[in-house]
C-alpha positions as a printed Julia matrix, in Angstrom:
696×3 Matrix{Float64}:
  86.11  -92.99   -71.11
  88.82  -91.04   -69.31
  89.49  -87.35   -69.83
  92.54  -86.25   -71.81
  94.45  -83.0    -71.89
  94.31  -80.77   -74.92
  97.15  -79.4    -76.98
  95.79  -75.86   -76.76
  97.97  -74.67   -73.82
 101.08  -76.0    -75.55
 100.14  -74.37   -78.84
  99.26  -71.09   -77.11
 102.55  -71.08   -75.24
 104.57  -71.89   -78.33
 102.8   -69.16   -80.28
 104.54  -66.5    -78.14
 107.81  -67.39   -79.83
 106.4   -66.32   -83.2
 105.14  -62.9    -82.19
 107.13  -60.07   -83.86
 108.9   -57.57   -81.6
 106.86  -54.55   -80.58
 108.07  -51.34   -82.19
 108.13  -49.23   -79.05
 110.96  -47.53   -77.21
 112.42  -49.07   -74.09
 111.0   -46.32   -71.91
 107.5   -46.67   -73.4
 107.67  -50.45   -73.13
 108.64  -50.21   -69.47
 105.92  -47.65   -68.8
 103.27  -50.06   -70.06
 104.71  -53.29   -68.64
 106.72  -52.76   -65.44
 104.49  -52.46   -62.41
 106.26  -51.47   -59.22
 105.04  -52.35   -55.75
 107.29  -50.95   -53.04
 106.25  -51.81   -49.47
 105.5   -48.48   -47.81
 106.4   -46.63   -51.02
 105.33  -46.12   -54.62
 102.88  -48.48   -56.29
 102.15  -48.2    -59.99
 103.73  -48.52   -63.42
 107.22  -47.22   -64.04
 107.26  -43.56   -65.08
 109.93  -41.15   -66.24
 108.22  -38.25   -64.47
 110.73  -38.21   -61.6
 113.79  -39.27   -63.61
 113.46  -37.69   -67.08
 117.21  -38.0    -67.62
 116.83  -41.81   -67.77
 114.74  -41.8    -70.96
 117.57  -41.28   -73.47
 119.95  -43.87   -71.93
 117.07  -46.36   -71.74
 115.94  -45.82   -75.31
 119.53  -46.11   -76.56
 119.52  -49.7    -75.29
 117.47  -50.57   -78.4
 119.81  -48.7    -80.77
 121.2   -50.6    -83.78
 124.01  -48.0    -84.1
 125.62  -48.77   -80.78
 127.14  -51.92   -79.34
 127.15  -50.67   -75.75
 125.52  -48.18   -73.39
 127.64  -46.91   -70.52
 126.0   -45.03   -67.65
 127.98  -43.37   -64.86
 125.77  -41.89   -62.19
 125.19  -41.34   -58.49
 123.16  -43.42   -56.09
 119.45  -42.61   -55.74
 119.21  -41.54   -59.37
 116.88  -44.32   -60.54
 119.53  -45.91   -62.74
 118.94  -49.47   -61.46
 115.21  -49.23   -62.05
 115.61  -47.72   -65.51
 118.6   -49.61   -66.9
 118.08  -53.02   -65.3
 114.5   -53.65   -64.15
 112.93  -51.7    -67.02
 115.28  -53.19   -69.63
 114.57  -56.73   -68.45
 110.84  -56.02   -68.6
 111.11  -54.49   -72.08
 113.12  -57.44   -73.35
 110.62  -59.97   -71.99
 107.46  -58.19   -73.12
 108.52  -56.35   -76.29
 111.69  -57.72   -77.91
 112.74  -61.11   -76.47
 116.32  -62.31   -76.51
 118.49  -64.28   -74.12
 119.79  -61.95   -71.42
 122.56  -62.06   -68.83
 122.46  -59.73   -65.82
 125.76  -59.68   -63.9
 125.82  -58.46   -60.31
 129.09  -57.75   -58.5
 128.94  -60.88   -56.28
 126.99  -64.13   -56.08
 125.14  -62.88   -52.99
 124.15  -59.69   -54.8
 122.92  -61.76   -57.75
 120.69  -63.77   -55.4
 119.38  -60.6    -53.7
 118.62  -58.95   -57.05
 116.74  -62.02   -58.26
 114.61  -62.29   -55.13
 113.92  -58.63   -54.35
 113.58  -57.13   -57.82
 113.12  -59.65   -60.63
 110.74  -61.94   -58.75
 108.71  -58.94   -57.58
 108.64  -57.48   -61.1
 107.33  -60.78   -62.5
 104.8   -61.19   -59.69
 103.44  -57.61   -59.83
 103.57  -57.01   -63.6
 100.74  -58.87   -65.4
 102.47  -58.89   -68.78
 105.62  -60.36   -67.25
 103.67  -62.89   -65.19
 101.66  -64.1    -68.2
 104.87  -64.82   -70.13
 106.59  -66.78   -67.35
 106.94  -70.47   -68.04
 104.5   -72.58   -66.04
 107.04  -75.32   -65.4
 108.55  -75.11   -61.94
 112.09  -75.95   -62.97
 112.11  -73.0    -65.4
 112.03  -70.53   -62.51
 114.87  -70.58   -60.0
 117.1   -68.04   -58.33
 119.59  -67.57   -61.15
 117.63  -68.71   -64.21
 114.24  -67.63   -65.6
 112.74  -69.18   -68.74
 109.77  -67.51   -70.45
 107.1   -68.99   -72.7
 108.52  -67.48   -75.88
 111.88  -69.12   -75.19
 113.79  -66.16   -73.73
 116.26  -67.15   -71.04
 117.16  -64.66   -68.3
 120.3   -65.53   -66.36
 121.32  -63.65   -63.23
 125.0   -64.19   -62.52
 128.19  -62.71   -61.1
 131.65  -61.92   -62.52
 133.39  -65.24   -63.09
 134.86  -66.84   -66.18
 132.2   -69.55   -66.14
 129.39  -66.97   -66.01
 130.85  -64.69   -68.69
 132.07  -67.21   -71.23
 130.72  -70.09   -73.24
 127.2   -68.85   -73.97
 125.89  -66.17   -76.33
 123.42  -63.57   -75.15
 121.63  -60.87   -77.08
 121.57  -58.65   -74.02
 124.24  -58.35   -71.32
 123.89  -56.01   -68.33
 126.77  -55.33   -65.92
 125.78  -53.47   -62.77
 128.0   -51.84   -60.11
 130.84  -52.34   -62.55
 133.53  -50.56   -60.53
 132.99  -53.0    -57.64
 133.79  -55.95   -59.9
 137.31  -57.41   -60.3
 139.48  -55.64   -62.87
 140.45  -59.02   -64.3
 137.88  -61.82   -64.13
 139.7   -65.08   -63.4
 142.58  -63.97   -65.6
 140.33  -63.78   -68.68
 140.06  -60.0    -68.96
 137.65  -57.28   -67.85
 133.97  -58.04   -67.28
 133.1   -55.51   -69.98
 135.32  -57.16   -72.6
 133.93  -60.59   -71.72
 130.33  -59.37   -71.64
 130.6   -57.53   -74.95
 132.03  -60.66   -76.53
 128.9   -62.59   -75.6
 126.73  -60.26   -77.72
 128.79  -60.26   -80.93
 126.88  -63.21   -82.45
 123.8   -60.97   -82.64
 125.67  -58.25   -84.6
 123.8   -54.92   -84.44
 120.89  -56.49   -82.53
 123.11  -57.24   -79.54
 123.65  -54.79   -76.7
 125.92  -54.59   -73.66
 125.01  -52.2    -70.85
 127.36  -51.14   -68.05
 126.27  -48.98   -65.13
 128.03  -47.88   -61.97
 128.97  -44.98   -59.83
 132.74  -44.32   -60.01
 134.75  -46.56   -57.72
 138.3   -46.59   -59.08
 140.82  -44.01   -57.82
 142.34  -41.43   -60.12
 145.57  -42.9    -61.47
 147.27  -39.67   -62.53
 147.0   -36.86   -59.96
 148.42  -34.4    -62.49
 145.85  -35.15   -65.18
 144.77  -32.51   -67.67
 141.38  -32.8    -69.32
 141.16  -31.98   -73.01
 137.41  -31.27   -72.9
 134.78  -30.58   -70.25
 133.15  -33.94   -70.92
 136.3   -36.05   -70.59
 136.68  -38.14   -67.43
 139.86  -38.16   -65.33
 142.14  -41.18   -65.74
 140.58  -43.56   -63.24
 140.04  -46.8    -65.13
 136.93  -48.86   -64.52
 133.7   -47.52   -65.96
 135.15  -44.05   -66.56
 137.78  -45.59   -68.81
 134.99  -47.11   -70.93
 133.01  -43.85   -70.77
 135.96  -41.99   -72.32
 135.89  -44.4    -75.28
 132.28  -43.46   -76.03
 130.59  -40.25   -77.17
 130.75  -38.77   -73.62
 127.27  -37.42   -73.04
 126.56  -35.08   -70.13
 123.23  -33.75   -68.9
 122.47  -30.03   -69.33
 119.6   -28.1    -67.82
 118.42  -24.5    -68.36
 118.88  -21.64   -65.94
 115.56  -20.34   -64.67
 116.81  -16.76   -64.95
 118.72  -16.39   -68.23
 117.51  -19.55   -70.0
 121.02  -20.69   -70.98
 121.79  -24.39   -70.62
 124.67  -25.48   -68.38
 126.12  -28.83   -67.45
 125.09  -30.77   -64.35
 128.71  -31.52   -63.51
 129.71  -34.38   -61.23
 131.05  -33.17   -57.9
 130.05  -30.0    -56.06
 131.27  -27.33   -58.46
 127.71  -26.11   -59.13
 127.36  -25.14   -55.46
 129.65  -22.16   -56.0
 129.01  -20.55   -52.6
 130.32  -23.6    -50.73
 133.71  -22.78   -49.13
 136.8   -24.58   -50.38
 137.68  -27.94   -48.9
 140.7   -26.49   -47.1
 138.54  -23.8    -45.5
 135.88  -26.33   -44.52
 138.43  -28.59   -42.84
 139.33  -25.69   -40.54
 135.74  -25.1    -39.4
 133.84  -28.33   -39.91
 134.56  -29.76   -36.45
 132.47  -27.18   -34.63
 130.08  -26.01   -37.35
 126.34  -26.69   -37.5
 126.47  -29.03   -40.49
 122.73  -29.07   -41.13
 122.56  -25.28   -41.25
 125.66  -25.17   -43.45
 124.14  -27.66   -45.91
 120.87  -25.72   -46.13
 122.67  -22.4    -46.58
 124.73  -23.57   -49.56
 122.15  -25.82   -51.27
 121.85  -23.41   -54.19
 123.0   -24.2    -57.73
 124.54  -21.27   -59.6
 124.38  -20.66   -63.34
 127.87  -20.16   -64.82
 126.42  -17.82   -67.48
 124.58  -15.21   -65.41
 125.63  -16.15   -61.88
 122.05  -16.49   -60.64
 121.19  -19.11   -58.05
 118.44  -21.72   -58.16
 117.22  -23.44   -55.02
 115.74  -26.9    -54.59
 112.22  -25.75   -55.58
 113.43  -25.33   -59.17
 115.26  -28.66   -59.39
 112.48  -30.75   -60.94
 111.6   -28.11   -63.52
 115.23  -27.92   -64.56
 115.45  -31.73   -64.78
 112.38  -31.98   -67.02
 113.69  -29.29   -69.36
 117.19  -30.81   -69.52
 118.85  -32.75   -72.35
 121.91  -34.9    -73.03
 124.75  -33.51   -75.17
 127.62  -35.44   -76.7
 131.15  -34.15   -76.19
 131.49  -31.21   -78.58
 127.75  -30.79   -79.15
 126.05  -27.46   -78.39
 122.52  -26.4    -77.43
 120.73  -23.08   -77.85
 118.47  -21.34   -75.35
 115.48  -22.71   -77.26
 116.74  -26.27   -76.76
 117.94  -26.84   -80.34
 120.98  -29.15   -80.41
 123.77  -28.95   -82.99
 124.82  -31.91   -85.13
 128.43  -31.86   -83.93
 130.14  -33.84   -81.24
 131.99  -37.11   -80.92
 130.57  -40.1    -82.79
 131.14  -43.57   -81.36
 129.58  -47.02   -81.34
 129.55  -46.68   -77.55
 126.87  -44.4    -76.12
 128.31  -43.18   -72.82
 126.47  -41.09   -70.24
 127.73  -39.4    -67.05
 125.18  -37.83   -64.69
 126.27  -35.47   -61.9
 125.12  -36.01   -58.32
 123.14  -32.76   -58.25
 120.67  -34.25   -60.74
 119.83  -37.38   -58.67
 116.04  -37.29   -58.36
 115.86  -39.09   -55.02
 118.6   -37.15   -53.25
 118.07  -33.56   -52.14
 120.79  -30.97   -52.49
 120.79  -30.44   -48.73
 121.4   -34.15   -48.15
 124.1   -34.26   -50.82
 126.02  -31.47   -49.08
 125.34  -32.82   -45.59
 126.86  -36.21   -46.41
 129.96  -34.48   -47.74
 130.28  -32.23   -44.68
 129.82  -35.18   -42.32
 132.54  -37.08   -44.17
 134.87  -34.07   -43.95
 134.26  -33.95   -40.2
 135.18  -37.65   -39.91
 138.39  -37.01   -41.79
 139.17  -33.9    -39.74
 138.6   -35.55   -36.36
 139.68  -39.16   -36.92
 141.57  -39.21   -40.2
 138.85  -41.44   -41.67
 139.03  -41.07   -45.43
 136.71  -43.94   -46.3
 133.46  -42.06   -45.66
 134.77  -39.18   -47.78
 135.63  -41.55   -50.62
 132.21  -43.18   -50.47
 130.21  -39.95   -50.62
 132.34  -38.52   -53.44
 131.97  -41.76   -55.44
 128.32  -42.59   -54.83
 126.65  -39.25   -54.02
 128.64  -36.88   -56.23
 129.42  -39.46   -58.98
 133.08  -38.41   -58.96
 136.24  -40.53   -58.88
 138.22  -40.1    -55.68
 141.65  -38.53   -55.32
 143.2   -39.47   -51.93
 143.93  -36.62   -49.55
 147.67  -37.27   -49.45
 147.87  -37.03   -53.22
 145.76  -33.86   -53.26
 148.05  -32.23   -50.73
 151.09  -33.17   -52.8
 149.68  -31.87   -56.06
 148.77  -28.63   -54.32
 152.4   -27.82   -53.56
 152.89  -26.2    -56.93
 154.03  -27.23   -60.37
 157.65  -28.07   -61.06
 157.49  -25.66   -63.98
 156.76  -22.83   -61.54
 160.1   -23.53   -59.82
 162.13  -23.32   -63.05
 164.96  -20.79   -63.11
 166.36  -18.54   -65.8
 169.8   -19.93   -66.61
 171.18  -20.61   -70.11
 171.35  -23.82   -72.04
 174.76  -25.4    -72.88
 176.54  -23.4    -70.16
 178.06  -24.95   -67.02
 177.13  -22.83   -63.96
 179.98  -21.26   -62.02
 179.45  -23.54   -58.99
 179.5   -26.77   -61.03
 182.5   -29.11   -61.32
 181.54  -32.0    -63.63
 178.93  -33.22   -66.13
 176.91  -36.44   -66.11
 174.76  -37.4    -69.1
 172.13  -40.1    -69.56
 170.65  -41.64   -72.69
 167.31  -43.43   -72.95
 166.72  -45.81   -75.85
 163.37  -45.49   -77.61
 162.38  -48.06   -80.22
 159.66  -48.62   -82.76
 158.78  -46.27   -85.58
 160.06  -43.26   -83.62
 163.4   -44.86   -82.63
 165.85  -42.41   -81.06
 168.25  -41.74   -78.24
 166.9   -39.2    -75.75
 169.83  -37.48   -74.03
 169.95  -35.28   -70.95
 172.99  -33.56   -69.38
 173.32  -32.29   -65.8
 176.1   -30.19   -64.3
 177.02  -31.17   -60.72
 178.46  -28.99   -58.01
 179.36  -29.51   -54.33
 177.0   -31.64   -52.21
 175.28  -33.12   -55.28
 173.64  -29.82   -56.3
 172.86  -30.08   -59.99
 171.59  -28.09   -62.98
 169.95  -29.43   -66.13
 172.0   -27.86   -68.95
 170.9   -29.81   -72.05
 168.18  -32.08   -73.38
 167.94  -33.35   -76.96
 166.98  -36.27   -79.2
 169.29  -38.13   -81.59
 167.18  -39.36   -84.48
 169.7   -39.67   -87.33
 172.48  -42.23   -87.69
 175.78  -41.82   -89.47
 174.61  -44.25   -92.16
 173.57  -43.02   -95.59
 169.93  -43.71   -96.28
 167.55  -43.36   -99.19
 168.24  -40.3   -101.33
 171.64  -39.69   -99.79
 170.22  -38.42   -96.49
 171.24  -39.79   -93.13
 169.27  -42.95   -92.28
 167.02  -42.92   -89.2
 168.74  -44.28   -86.13
 167.92  -47.86   -85.11
 169.72  -48.9    -81.9
 168.16  -52.36   -81.93
 169.27  -53.33   -85.44
 172.52  -51.46   -86.15
 175.41  -51.79   -83.66
 177.25  -48.91   -85.35
 174.38  -46.51   -84.56
 175.55  -46.49   -80.94
 178.74  -44.73   -81.98
 176.64  -41.59   -82.44
 176.54  -41.41   -78.62
 180.33  -41.45   -78.54
 180.51  -38.59   -81.03
 177.66  -36.41   -79.87
 177.76  -36.91   -76.11
 181.22  -38.05   -75.01
 182.84  -36.0    -77.77
 180.97  -32.83   -76.83
 182.01  -29.95   -74.62
 179.97  -27.33   -72.76
 180.93  -23.73   -72.2
 181.95  -22.59   -68.74
 181.87  -19.13   -67.21
 185.64  -18.92   -67.61
 186.86  -17.41   -70.85
 187.56  -19.98   -73.58
 187.31  -22.89   -71.16
 184.96  -25.8    -71.85
 184.04  -29.0    -70.0
 183.68  -32.53   -71.3
 181.05  -35.0    -70.05
 182.61  -37.06   -67.25
 180.18  -39.99   -67.43
 177.41  -41.18   -69.74
 174.85  -43.6    -68.25
 172.95  -45.41   -70.97
 169.82  -47.54   -70.76
 170.51  -51.05   -72.04
 167.0   -52.51   -72.18
 164.15  -52.42   -74.65
 163.65  -54.09   -78.0
 165.41  -57.3    -78.94
 168.94  -56.43   -79.99
 169.35  -53.33   -77.8
 171.21  -55.06   -74.97
 173.63  -56.87   -77.27
 174.37  -53.73   -79.27
 174.86  -51.76   -76.05
 177.47  -54.27   -74.86
 179.29  -54.12   -78.2
 179.33  -50.31   -78.01
 180.86  -50.32   -74.52
 183.57  -52.77   -75.65
 184.44  -50.39   -78.49
 184.69  -47.56   -75.96
 187.07  -49.64   -73.83
 189.31  -50.26   -76.84
 189.38  -46.48   -77.41
 190.4   -45.91   -73.79
 186.94  -44.51   -72.88
 185.6   -47.44   -70.88
 185.46  -45.44   -67.66
 183.43  -42.69   -69.38
 180.28  -44.82   -69.82
 178.17  -47.3    -67.88
 175.17  -49.33   -68.97
 172.09  -49.03   -66.77
 169.48  -51.57   -65.71
 166.64  -51.08   -63.25
 166.14  -53.89   -60.72
 162.73  -55.23   -59.78
 163.16  -56.12   -56.09
 161.67  -53.36   -53.87
 164.31  -53.98   -51.18
 167.26  -53.85   -53.59
 170.12  -51.45   -52.98
 169.91  -48.09   -54.72
 172.96  -49.02   -56.81
 175.06  -52.12   -57.35
 177.97  -52.45   -59.76
 177.81  -55.61   -61.86
 179.31  -57.06   -65.0
 177.43  -58.62   -67.87
 178.47  -60.27   -71.12
 178.05  -63.73   -72.52
 178.72  -67.27   -71.32
 182.47  -66.98   -71.83
 183.07  -63.57   -70.32
 181.41  -61.01   -68.08
 183.37  -57.95   -69.07
 180.85  -55.14   -69.6
 180.34  -52.78   -66.65
 176.71  -52.19   -65.66
 174.89  -50.3    -62.92
 172.08  -52.42   -61.47
 169.82  -49.92   -59.69
 166.64  -49.65   -57.66
 164.61  -47.17   -59.75
 162.14  -46.54   -56.91
 164.86  -45.24   -54.59
 166.46  -43.23   -57.38
 163.13  -41.58   -58.24
 162.54  -40.83   -54.57
 165.85  -38.96   -54.58
 164.99  -37.11   -57.8
 161.54  -36.21   -56.45
 162.97  -34.76   -53.24
 165.79  -32.93   -55.02
 163.48  -31.35   -57.58
 161.19  -29.91   -54.91
 163.76  -28.27   -52.68
 162.75  -24.63   -52.31
 166.25  -23.24   -51.85
 169.68  -23.77   -53.35
 172.03  -26.12   -51.57
 172.86  -29.82   -51.15
 171.03  -32.19   -53.51
 168.99  -29.41   -55.14
 168.0   -30.14   -58.75
 167.63  -26.93   -60.76
 165.47  -26.88   -63.88
 165.72  -24.14   -66.54
 162.87  -22.1    -67.96
 163.7   -23.04   -71.57
 162.24  -26.53   -71.17
 158.94  -27.09   -72.97
 155.6   -28.32   -71.66
 156.26  -31.88   -72.82
 159.22  -32.13   -70.42
 157.03  -31.26   -67.43
 154.45  -33.83   -68.54
 157.19  -36.46   -68.61
 158.32  -35.48   -65.11
 154.75  -36.09   -63.91
 154.39  -39.37   -65.79
 154.81  -41.53   -62.69
 153.24  -41.47   -59.23
 154.55  -42.95   -56.01
 152.24  -45.47   -54.38
 151.91  -46.27   -50.69
 154.13  -49.36   -51.07
 157.03  -47.19   -52.22
 156.86  -48.19   -55.87
 156.62  -45.68   -58.67
 153.87  -46.45   -61.17
 153.74  -45.13   -64.73
 150.54  -43.24   -65.53
 151.53  -41.68   -68.86
 153.2   -43.08   -71.93
 156.09  -40.6    -72.12
 158.22  -40.71   -68.96
 161.72  -40.13   -70.36
 162.48  -37.06   -68.23
 162.1   -38.75   -64.85
 163.96  -41.85   -66.09
 166.85  -39.73   -67.38
 167.06  -37.84   -64.09
 167.17  -41.15   -62.21
 169.95  -42.52   -64.44
 171.99  -39.35   -63.96
 171.58  -39.66   -60.19
 172.83  -43.26   -60.43
 175.83  -42.03   -62.42
 176.7   -39.46   -59.78
 176.49  -42.11   -57.06
 178.7   -44.41   -59.11
 181.31  -41.66   -59.31
 181.1   -41.24   -55.53
 179.88  -37.66   -55.74
 178.05  -38.09   -52.43
 181.38  -38.78   -50.64
 183.66  -36.1    -52.11
 185.59  -33.73   -49.86
 184.67  -30.63   -51.81
 187.16  -28.42   -50.0
 190.06  -30.56   -51.27
 188.72  -33.14   -53.75
 191.1   -35.96   -54.65
 189.13  -36.73   -57.81
 190.63  -34.6    -60.61
 187.27  -34.26   -62.37
 185.68  -32.75   -59.22
 188.15  -29.87   -58.88
 187.45  -26.25   -59.86
 187.33  -25.69   -63.61
 190.86  -24.28   -63.91
 192.27  -27.5    -62.39
 189.66  -29.94   -63.69
 190.76  -33.02   -65.66
 187.72  -32.7    -67.98
 188.53  -29.1    -68.85
 189.41  -28.36   -72.44
 190.26  -25.01   -73.94
 188.48  -23.78   -77.02
 191.71  -24.08   -79.02
 192.28  -27.67   -77.85
 188.78  -28.66   -78.74
 189.06  -27.1    -82.21
 192.33  -28.9    -82.81
 190.69  -32.16   -81.8
 187.51  -31.48   -83.8
 188.15  -28.93   -86.53
 185.21  -26.68   -87.36
 183.34  -27.33   -84.11
 182.32  -24.9    -81.45
 181.1   -25.08   -77.88
 177.43  -25.2    -77.0
 175.88  -21.75   -77.1
 173.19  -20.45   -74.85
 169.93  -19.96   -76.75
 167.82  -16.87   -76.71
 165.92  -16.54   -73.42
 162.6   -18.05   -74.45
 160.76  -21.3    -73.83
 161.27  -24.07   -76.35
 158.78  -26.74   -77.23
 159.09  -30.46   -77.62
 159.77  -30.27   -81.34
 162.83  -28.1    -80.7
 164.57  -30.73   -78.59
 165.63  -32.83   -81.58
 168.99  -32.39   -83.18
 170.08  -29.36   -81.2
 173.7   -30.48   -80.8
């Protein structure tokens, strides 16, 4: 009688699927299950002894309160071992669930499978015992375990990140992945979607050192824990509870933040000073000399011998949370369903402070001698865990704030040198619909002064309760007539007694919500019927980078093209505005700003940055100021202000005030508009954003 197999192995294997999850933390599960064998290095079970800062991020991976864990950190910090290898081991041995690990490329996925996952399974008895015995269940990108858990090791593609549900999704080296995966969205959005079927039991983990450049060189951080606007993983980090690692000073006992970058090494000379000396300096000696971390509370320094003690005694704090000298944390801070962590480079367990500084100094030398910025970017991203701000942008931002160049001249008053006024109006829609208006006075050689800025928020229509209805340029054609009344019908005081000046040209944006363009055309036709057609032009920004700075066109409908429009290259216009606003002395093409402008205006002027390809890119939501300046520049070019013979101008509106065609005496203006008066200069103080509205 032949021998037969028994059902026992099948039953034993199937029984693994019915075991309940082990109620242990991720870090404890990894410590008892993940055995590491590094050729020529450490052999033994994973331990948090060297990387105590990894315990909280690891344990949060099992949280039912969070849908994602985000970890931003430097190289050589143990983040791959703790957040990937240990998490995979924990999932297999303690709390099984289908898992997707996404590497940045297909080759990296293969390398990770062969060098880390296969070794972890081979060297960890608990992992090895749970591996399926069938050969086809174990290949490079797929691992099937006896309890039914499927581990997939993939790369960022739509086919890898869509179609299947996973309880666990891990995205590693996130900032080296495409921003948009095959047109389907970010890898994070796609990965998080894969876990939603599991509700609170699902988890998405993203880890990376920063790799995306800072998008707004003029950024202002609201809190110490906030990340600069750089996109990528830091953009996701900002959506979470923003945890940073704090460690105690060995002298005063106060906790202070392990900040990304090199700020803790307070004795290190500034970058500008280092660039002057780094070519000939002994970099090794310089790194050793300044490898001391200083406490911001007492100013005492701690050298590398105290690093591990400080790491062990450290703790994570959410943005807004506080900690006492005894280590007691407050209950405050941001709450979010995303647990986000950002570890500074000084805390990396496997990188010494001397080496951290040496890499930076070597990169500075490369930049100083050969203009090589790549090595500097790499060390700032991966060693310091900081996003990179290119040198050219740093140099530009260091030239001083526009607000510092503002001058003390009054509002509503035309300077003595000026000859004519150009206004611009930007159309804002939505719930805060309004016209934003700016007026510049121009003098010889295109020198100009900003003399007014205000919002028009009320129409001439009667609304609910008898008050004026909110303005709605997209829906009500008659609302555009407010521009005629409050801009073209206005006058500004001059330095000559009882002499005022009308606006020579109003340039108005004609794009935006549905209905804006059509209503703008109707408004201009009404102006033409009133004999004011030459006092206004509609504005449209062109998209072609090589387009002329200004081209006069006509728009309308199929039967007639009768409305005058300025089709402009906004990139060239903003180049001109940028250069004019940063001239240090008075003279041709200088743009003068007054001190009465509020902080919001300066934020709007910094709302766009110029890229290497010559295009201006918006980095903040509110950018009206720079757009209005560009439209006014277009208006001046349309008038031919760059070609005027200022000694004997033939244009009557460019002559001195006493002979100017736009001049109007106070008596004439009152006869035309009874009860009105010219714009008055305000008291000499700064005004805020809220004071811009309705100041006509």
